[in-house]
Structures are given as C-alpha cells and as structure tokens.
N, C-alpha and C positions, 0 to 999 in steps of 0.2 A: 722586046724580051730582054730581060737582064741576064748578064752572064751568071752561070751557075754559082761561081764563087761568091758573088754579091748576094744572091739569094741565100746561100748557106750562112753568110754573116748575119743577115737579118733573122734567120731562123734561130741561130745560136743566141742572138741578143734576146729574142722573145723567150727562149727557154730559160735564159739566165734571169730575166725579169720575173717569170713565173716562179722560179725556184726561190727568188728573194721574197716574193709574196707569201710563199708557203712555209718559209722559215718561221720557227716559233719567235714571237715578239718578246723583247725584254719586258720584265714585269711592269716597268713604268708605262710602256705603251698600252699594256692590258688595262691598267688602272685608268689611263686617259680615255681609252675606248669605252670603258664602263661609264665614266663621267659623261662622255658624249652621248651615249645611249640614254642615260637618265635625263640629261639636259633636253635631248630631242623629244623625249616622251612628255616632259613637263611643258615644253614649248608647243607641242602639237595641239591643234584646235580641239580635238576630241577630249583632251584632258581638261579643257576649260568649260565644257558643257555643264 
C-alpha cells in the first residue's frame, strides 16, 4: 500500500491532465486536427475501393 499523500499526488496529477485535455485547443490545433481527420479518411482503405 502506498501512503495516502502519494496517492493524493497521483490523483491530483490525473485530474490536472484531464483538465488539460478538456481545455479548448488553440485554433491552430483545431485546424491540424481537421487536416488529420481528412488525411486519415483519404488514407483509409475503404476510401480507395
């Protein structure tokens, strides 16, 4: 068993990471994400049929 304080640190870190993921992305990242989605659709096998 880990000491409670260590568990709390790990929980706090997980919460921080989750909050970072849920923060709105800058516009540039949104554009990159759209490009990535379009690229992956073009590269996916079903697109080539």
